[in-house]
C-alpha positions as CSV (number, residue, x, y, z in Angstrom):
1,W,124.3,90.8,101.4
2,Y,121.0,92.7,101.3
3,Q,122.5,95.3,99.0
4,R,123.7,92.6,96.6
5,R,120.2,91.0,96.6
6,V,118.5,94.4,96.0
7,R,120.9,95.2,93.1
8,E,120.1,91.8,91.6
9,A,116.4,92.5,91.9
10,V,116.6,95.9,90.2
11,V,119.2,95.3,87.5
12,S,116.6,94.8,84.8
13,T,114.4,97.7,85.9
14,Q,113.5,100.2,83.3
15,S,111.7,103.3,84.3
16,T,108.4,103.6,82.4
17,G,108.0,107.3,83.2
18,E,105.2,107.1,85.8
19,K,106.2,105.9,89.3
20,E,104.0,103.5,91.3
21,D,103.0,104.6,94.8
22,I,103.7,102.1,97.5
23,V,102.3,102.9,101.0
24,L,104.4,101.7,103.9
25,Y,102.3,101.5,107.1
26,M,104.9,101.9,109.8
27,T,105.2,103.2,113.3
28,T,107.5,105.8,114.8
29,I,106.6,105.0,118.4
30,S,107.4,101.5,119.4
31,S,109.1,100.0,122.4
32,N,110.0,97.0,120.1
33,L,113.5,97.5,118.7
34,D,112.8,94.8,116.1
35,V,110.0,96.8,114.5
36,K,112.3,99.9,114.3
37,K,115.0,97.8,112.7
38,K,112.6,96.4,110.1
39,C,111.4,99.9,109.2
40,T,115.0,101.1,108.8
41,K,115.9,98.1,106.6
42,I,112.8,98.8,104.4
43,D,114.0,102.4,104.0
44,V,117.4,101.3,102.8
45,I,116.1,98.6,100.4
46,M,113.3,100.8,99.0
47,A,115.9,103.5,98.2
48,S,117.1,101.2,95.4
49,V,113.8,101.4,93.5
50,T,113.1,105.1,93.7
51,N,113.3,105.3,89.9
52,T,110.2,103.2,89.6
53,H,108.4,103.5,92.9
54,N,107.4,106.3,95.4
55,L,107.5,105.1,99.0
56,I,104.7,106.9,101.0
57,K,105.1,106.3,104.7
58,K,102.0,106.4,106.9
59,D,102.5,106.4,110.6
60,V,100.0,104.1,112.4
61,S,101.0,105.5,115.8
62,I,98.9,108.6,115.3
63,P,95.3,108.4,116.7
64,G,93.2,106.2,114.5
65,G,96.2,105.2,112.3
66,L,96.2,101.5,113.2
67,A,92.4,101.2,112.7
68,A,92.7,102.9,109.3
69,M,95.5,100.6,108.2
70,R,93.6,97.5,109.2
71,E,90.5,98.8,107.4
72,T,92.5,99.5,104.3
73,L,94.2,96.1,104.3
74,K,91.0,94.3,105.3
75,D,92.9,92.5,108.1
76,P,91.7,93.2,111.6
77,K,95.0,91.7,113.1
78,A,97.6,93.4,110.8
79,L,100.6,95.0,112.5
80,P,103.1,97.3,111.0
81,P,105.2,97.3,108.9
82,Q,102.8,96.5,106.0
83,F,102.9,97.4,102.3
84,Y,99.9,98.6,100.2
85,S,99.4,99.7,96.6
86,D,96.2,101.4,95.3
87,K,96.8,99.5,92.1
88,F,97.4,96.0,93.6
89,G,96.0,96.2,97.1
90,H,97.7,94.7,100.2
91,L,101.2,93.5,99.1
92,G,102.2,91.9,102.4
93,G,104.1,92.5,105.5
94,Y,107.8,92.5,106.4
95,D,108.4,88.8,106.2
96,L,107.1,88.5,102.7
97,F,109.1,91.6,101.7
98,E,112.3,90.2,103.2
99,N,111.8,86.8,101.4
100,A,111.3,88.6,98.1
101,V,114.5,90.6,98.6
102,E,116.4,87.4,99.5
103,D,115.0,85.7,96.4
104,G,115.9,88.7,94.2
105,Q,112.2,89.3,93.5
106,L,111.6,92.7,95.0
107,L,110.0,94.2,91.9
108,D,107.6,91.2,91.7
109,F,106.7,91.8,95.4
110,L,105.9,95.4,94.6
111,K,103.6,94.3,91.7
112,K,102.0,91.5,93.9
113,E,103.4,88.8,91.6
114,Y,105.7,87.3,94.3
115,T,104.7,84.1,96.2
116,F,107.0,82.7,98.8
117,E,107.5,79.0,98.4
118,G,109.8,78.2,101.4
């Protein structure tokens, strides 16, 4: 059902020529299977918007990676996965991303125009 929601979210997408860069702070080293599943799901969903967005993955498991992510996001407690845009700032974490997809609002999430009202 995620694929259907993603298609609904991107149906009206028109490429404006220049792609937006979206940084995904993620980890490749985690004993938590849930984190790995979330990162995989993000990859699948973000593949649907490659005509308008570049997904740049930054691994926070490298030395200093987690501290750098938290400094960039200005959130000392942030944990991966997290989304960031140079243009819009911190977009949110996995839960907000998932809610946006479920609501058919993925592109709004990527422009920081999505607010979850659940």
